[in-house]
C-alpha positions as CSV (number, residue, x, y, z in Angstrom):
1,M,19.4,-23.8,-7.5
2,P,22.3,-23.1,-9.9
3,L,24.8,-20.5,-9.0
4,Q,24.5,-17.1,-10.7
5,P,27.2,-16.5,-13.3
6,C,30.1,-14.3,-12.2
7,F,31.7,-11.9,-14.6
8,V,34.9,-9.9,-14.0
9,G,36.1,-6.7,-15.8
10,I,39.6,-5.5,-15.5
11,D,40.5,-1.9,-16.3
12,V,44.2,-1.9,-17.2
13,S,46.7,0.9,-16.8
14,Q,50.5,1.0,-16.6
15,A,50.5,1.1,-12.8
16,S,47.4,-0.7,-11.7
17,L,44.6,-3.2,-12.5
18,D,41.1,-2.1,-11.4
19,I,38.9,-5.2,-10.9
20,A,35.1,-5.1,-10.9
21,V,32.9,-8.2,-10.3
22,R,29.3,-8.7,-11.4
23,P,26.7,-9.3,-10.0
24,T,28.3,-8.6,-6.6
25,A,29.6,-5.1,-7.4
26,E,32.8,-6.0,-5.6
27,T,35.8,-3.9,-6.7
28,W,39.4,-3.7,-5.8
29,Q,42.8,-2.7,-7.2
30,V,46.2,-4.4,-7.5
31,S,49.4,-3.2,-9.0
32,N,50.1,-4.1,-12.6
33,D,53.3,-6.0,-11.8
34,E,54.3,-9.5,-10.9
35,A,53.4,-9.1,-7.2
36,G,50.0,-7.7,-7.9
37,I,49.1,-10.2,-10.6
38,T,50.4,-13.1,-8.4
39,A,48.0,-12.0,-5.7
40,L,45.2,-11.5,-8.2
41,V,45.1,-14.9,-9.8
42,P,44.0,-16.9,-6.7
43,Q,41.4,-14.3,-5.9
44,L,39.9,-14.8,-9.3
45,Q,40.2,-18.6,-9.2
46,A,38.2,-18.5,-6.0
47,L,35.4,-16.6,-7.8
48,A,35.2,-19.2,-10.6
49,P,34.2,-16.6,-13.1
50,T,32.2,-17.3,-16.3
51,L,34.3,-14.8,-18.1
52,I,37.0,-12.2,-17.4
53,V,37.2,-9.3,-19.8
54,L,40.1,-6.8,-20.0
55,E,41.0,-4.1,-22.4
56,A,43.9,-4.0,-24.8
57,T,46.1,-1.2,-23.7
58,G,49.2,-1.0,-25.8
59,G,51.0,-3.8,-24.1
60,Y,50.1,-3.1,-20.4
61,H,47.7,-6.0,-20.5
62,G,50.2,-8.6,-21.6
63,L,51.4,-9.9,-18.2
64,V,48.0,-10.2,-16.6
65,T,46.5,-11.8,-19.7
66,A,49.3,-14.4,-19.8
67,A,48.9,-15.1,-16.1
68,L,45.2,-15.6,-16.3
69,A,45.4,-17.8,-19.3
70,T,48.2,-19.9,-17.7
71,A,45.9,-20.4,-14.7
72,S,43.2,-21.7,-17.1
73,L,40.9,-18.7,-16.3
74,P,38.4,-17.7,-19.0
75,V,39.9,-14.5,-20.2
76,V,39.3,-12.3,-23.3
77,V,41.0,-9.1,-24.4
78,V,38.9,-6.5,-26.2
79,N,40.0,-3.4,-28.0
80,P,37.7,-0.6,-27.0
81,A,38.9,1.5,-29.9
82,S,37.7,-1.0,-32.4
83,P,34.6,0.1,-34.4
84,K,33.4,-3.5,-34.3
85,T,33.7,-3.7,-30.5
86,R,31.9,-0.4,-30.1
87,R,29.1,-1.5,-32.4
88,N,28.7,-4.8,-30.4
89,L,28.7,-3.0,-27.1
90,L,25.9,-0.6,-28.2
91,R,23.5,-3.5,-29.1
């Protein structure tokens, strides 16, 4: 039986990253700095996610996005303010 796909959402703020996993509903928080991101990467690698989605937040997402991409994790950045993004989410 194939494993169920795992998806990760990261809510980005200046001070922290709030992580939510589907379908397990697991959640946790790390600091949005080098130490927090260094701890986060192996946690996400262990999950082997199908996709990691995080929001564009005026630059606060840059460090974590770079770390996830460098670790070859499947990461995308979305702009929640974009009309196209809102339209696609409502479908």
